[in-house]
C-alpha positions, 0 to 999 in steps of 0.5 A: 523866802520861807525855808519851812517845810509843810508838815505833811512833807516833813513827816513823809521825808522823815518816815522815808528816811527812817525806812531807808536807813540800814536798807540802802547802804552803801548808798545814803538813805535819801528821801524824795517827795514830789508835790503838786505846785498848785495844790500842795498835794503829795503826788509821789514819794520814795526813798533810796532802794536797796543797793543797785536799785533806784535812788530816791528821786528816780523811784519817786518819778517812776511812781509818778509816771505810773499815774501819768505815763506820757506827756508833761507831768503836772506842775510840781516841786521836788523835795530831796534830802541830798543834792541830786547826783550828777554822775553815773554809778549803778544808775544814771545821774538823777540830775538828768532826770530833773532836767527831763521832768522839769520841776518848778522848784527843787529844794534839797538838804545837804550838799553831796559830799561825794567828790564826783558830785561836789566837783561837778554839781549839776544844780547850775544846769537846773537853774539855767533852765529856769528851775528854782533851786533852794538849799533848805535848812529845814531839809538839812535838819532831816539830813543831819539825822539820817545822812551823817553816816554816809557823809562820815564815810566819804569824808573820813573814810570810816563809818559813824559809830555808836558806843552802847552800854547797858548798866546796872543801877550802880553803873556796872556793865558786868559782874565779871562772873563770866556768866550771861547777865541780862540788864536792859528791860524789855522796853529798851530791848525793843528799840535796841532790836530795831537799832540793829536794823538801822546800822550796817555793822555791829561789833563785839569783843572777844569776851562777849564772844566767849561768854555770851555767844551773841547772834547780833542779827536783826529779828522781830516777831510778827506780833506787834508789841502792843504793850509798848504803845505807852512808850509814845508818851515817853517821847515827850519826856526827852530833855535837851540841853543837859551839857551843864549837868553835874558829871555822871559818875559811872566809870573810870576816867582816863586818869584811872579815877573810878569816880568820874567816867565823864568829865569837864562838861561844857556847852557844845557849839552846834555846827551850821545848818544842823539841828541841836541834835545831829548825827547819832544823837539826832538819829536815836530820837528818830529811832524812838519816834518811828520804831513804834509806828505800826506801818514801819514796824510791818515794813521791817518785819516783812523785809528782815533779810534786807535789814541785816547788819554785818556781824563783826566779832573780835575773836578770842583764842581758838580754844575759847570759842564755843562750837555753839557760837559758830553753829549759831552764826551758820544758822543765822546766815542760812536763815537770811541767805547771806554770809554776813559775818566778819572776824578780826583775829589777833595776829599774835595768836595761832589759829588752825587752818580748819578754824580759819576755813570755817570763819572764811566760809561764814564770812565770805572771807571777811577775816582780818588779822590785826594786832590786839596787843599793847604794841600799838595804841588802842586808838590806832587799833580803832582807827584801823578797824574803822578804816576797814569798815569804811572800805567795806561800805559801812555807813553806821556801826554799833559797838557793844560790850566790854572794856576792850572795845570801850577803850579802843573806840571811845577816844575816837568819838567825834561830833557825829558819833555818840555814846548811849548808856542805858541805866537800869532802874531795877537790876543791881550789880553791887560789885562789878566792872565799870566802863572805861571811857577815854575822853571828855563827853557831855550829855546831849539828852536823856529819856526814861524808857520803861524801867530804864534811863537812856542817856546820850553823850557826845564828845565835847572836845570840839570847839 
């Protein structure tokens, strides 16, 4: 039997998966297509709704039942990126829906890692009813680009994460002057803005809070960026299989050698049933492809409040926190009608009750005291933070800015995570601060975006 997917169905599943990412969490961004078994026509399609709403399968059948309110549905096949659930949650089991509606064939991508499903799969029930059940590797490839965060949270109790750094031509992310510095281009900023809509949490360090007073919210204007239409052609420039390239010279290695930031490049073995680019490496390619889609852009613009990440701040000492920073967070919360902040405080520093109460008010009490100091290893700090994010239901996290966070999280990069380096072709910082990455990494792919050069790096410690 062929395991290919019709182009129209593949494209629909990709678009729906992209739309659902950052919207459905903590539920996975599943996509479902129902196809006429005789003609191949798409009868209906849907993705998982906002948490508490329909899963993709139930939404697709709801739409189809609007066309055929009563009686037996036309003979149809179902394509879904994740094995249908077989347990009660916010909604009834999707497997019961397939038993009721009886598609001719069900094709799915990934097995559901949720123990409630994996230990009590309902697929055998479908087979016993004469419904053909197929795990399709072509569907699994789509799953590997969108469902990896959910899988990571279920299996590792933490989100998948992306470490992002914007670098000057010389490889510096900051001059160290204590002033705000703009490095990435407008073209890169467009995609990075859309990236904010796709992750569940964005993390920045104490120096960033002090100097940049970041907002971190997802916000786009109604005017579609027509001047970025040319970026469609840049998609064709992506080059793969770069793990044999010369090591990139950007920042200090674990040994402290400032000449080599990424070392010991070697071929990386790809996991079974996944594309060569999976996890964040695969997702970033989809981001470049679909962010520039007018219909999807409009969807995100109209639903900005539902695509907001939790803004996670590692806080400096109280007297170093600008009052304008706290005011900005209050205004953002008011605009999106959510208290979407979280704060990590150094447990060895003192904060006034008034200050703590203000943070709790901004964050629905997501205020956590944790040790920033050298009394614990940076990797232990990172593990503790990621565990907390997992408990909050975060599937995907974006980590930005500063060696405090680079050192804390880079040693934890696993196969589903990635490092995104955006090197400017125009901004020069001759003397500055190099990123301090901890670990061994290989380059997955690279592409020119406007005046910037994007590079995606992955851990090469897995054999």
